[in-house]
N, C-alpha and C positions, 0 to 999 in steps of 0.2 A: 622810223629806219631808214636808214637810205644806204644798199646796197653799194661797193666802188669798186670797179676791176682796178687795183693801183697799179701805174706803169714805172717800169723801173727807174732809177736813178730818183724817184722823190722819198720823202720822209712821211710817213704817217702825219705829220705834224704840220706839214707842205698842205696835204691833201687837204685837213683837216679846216687851214687858213681860206683856202681855196673856196672851199662851200662854204664857209662865214662872205666872203665877198661875195659870191654869186647869189648868196639864195637871203643876204642881207640878216641873218642870225647869227645872235650872241652867243648861246646857247647850244657849243658841236663838241659831241662826244665823241672818241672813236674807241672800238673794244678790241685789243691785243694790237699791239705795234708789228708793222710791217718790217724789215730792214728794208736800206733804200733799192738794195741789189734784189729782194725779193718783189715780184708781183702778184695778183690775184684779190681773192677776195679782203676787203677793207670791211668794216662795218662798223656805218657815223649813227649815234644817235642823235637827232636832233629837236631843241627845246624841251618840252617837258618829258621826251624819250628819254633824258639823258637818268631821269630817276633808275629805268632798268637797265643798265647799262653794264653793274655787276650781275645782273643775271646771263645777259647774252655772253659776258665774257667767259663765266662758267662753264662755258659746253665745250662740245669736243671739237676737235679740226681736225681737218683733211688737206694734206700737202702732198704734192706730186716734186720730186726735187733730182739731180743729177751731184753726184757728189764723183771728186776726182782725187784718186788717190797717188800718192807718192812725195806732195808736199803739205806740209800742216803749217798754216798760218797762227800768226797772234791772234786775227781774232774769229777763228777759225772758218773765215767764208775764203773767197776768191780778193775781198776788199784788202785784204789785211796784207801785212809785210810777210814772206815766206821764214819760215823758223827755220826748218829741217827739210833737207830733201834725203828720200831713199829710194830705193830702186823696187820696180813693183812688181811681185814674186808672181809667176804664171797665176790665174786664175779659174779654178772649175766655179762650174753653177755651184757644187757639193761645198767648197771653202767659202767661196761668198753667201749663202745659206747659213753656213754655223754662224756666220760670224754676227748677220743678221736675227739668229734666234736667240744672241745673248742678249738683245737690247727687246724685248717683249714681255706683256704682262708688265708688272709691277718691276721696278728697279729704279735705284737713284742716278739723280744726275748732278753733276757738279756745273752750276749755271758761271758763262762763259765771262771771263772780268769785261768785256766790250760786251756789258748787258745795260737794261732799265731799273735793275734791281737797286734799290738803294740802301745804302750802309749808311747809319749815322745821319739819315737825311740826305747823302750825297749819293746820287745815281752812280756804279758802277764805272760805267763809262767816261764819265770827267776823270776818276780817280785811274782807271788805264791811261789817260791822254797825259796824265803828270809822270807818267809811266811808275803808276804804282801797281803794286798788286795787295791785296785784303785778302784772309780769309773769307770765303763762301763754306754758307751751312747745302749740302751738299740736299737735293730736294727729291721727294718721291714721286716720279710721274708713272703714265702705263700707258703703253701700246698695244690698243685692241688690234688691231691689223695692220699689214704692212704686205707689200708686192714688191716684187724684184723685176723689174719691166723691159731691163739691157744691160748686157755686160759686155762693153766693147773698151778694155785696158783702154785707156787707166781710168774710163767713168765706168762708174754703174747708175740708171735708173732708177729711182725709186718710188713707191706711193705708198705713204704711212699714217693711218690712224691714230690720232694720240689725244692725250689729257689736256686741259690747260695746265700755261706754264712750261710747257714742253718747249725747247729748243732743236730746231731742230738742224742747226750747224754743229751744235757738239754731239748730235746723233751722228752726223757725217764721219767729223773727228774721233768718235770715239768706236766707232766702225772701220776706220782706218786704222786706227792702233790694234785693234784685234785682228786684222787682215796683215799684220804686221809691218807695213811701208808707211804707217799714214795718209790723211786725208784733211781732207777741206770741201765745204759745200760750193759747187761752182755755178747751180741754178736752184731756185726756189720758187713755188707758187701755190697760192694756198685755194684751193676749191671747193670748201665748205668749211663752215661753222656751225655745230647745232643745225637747224631746220634749213640754214640759209646756204644758198652756193650762188655760182656764178652767172646762173641760166637769164638770172632777174636784175644783175648788176650793168651800172652805165659806168662808161670812162671818166 
């Protein structure tokens, strides 16, 4: 298992290709995709290690992120096109906490159209690029804990510990809808996955 601290601007596939070249190993897998705008812990499995990929992917993950209120985008993060703009209401710690509390424990999350989930063998993001929107199944996800680390309108910094299959940009989008002005994910860093964290990672 190789722990990589992924830089912004790279896809998870870019990292895999680079490691294949550098280490001259054909069998390299990654555990849980990180979007190009996201940084942080990307777990790679090498050689025979690819057999435990599913096991590692099933573990809980921790992220620190920043959501930006007032604008929704088609990708639910800053990489997308702005769909709607609304004024940001007066924020209090109580109103922000009430919105975050709605997304705690077990709840259903609608996967974004721009995601790697496959429908009829085709990843949703490829259909989204063709301008198509398809019916998606909501997924049961779990937030074990969260913290609100900074409120400086229009931005809110947060930390979240969640189950696998969780979309942090959808979390940001849904919290923005709950606050009433919409939001998108501005920054994201994965800090932990199961027993692995950034302490032993390489760039």
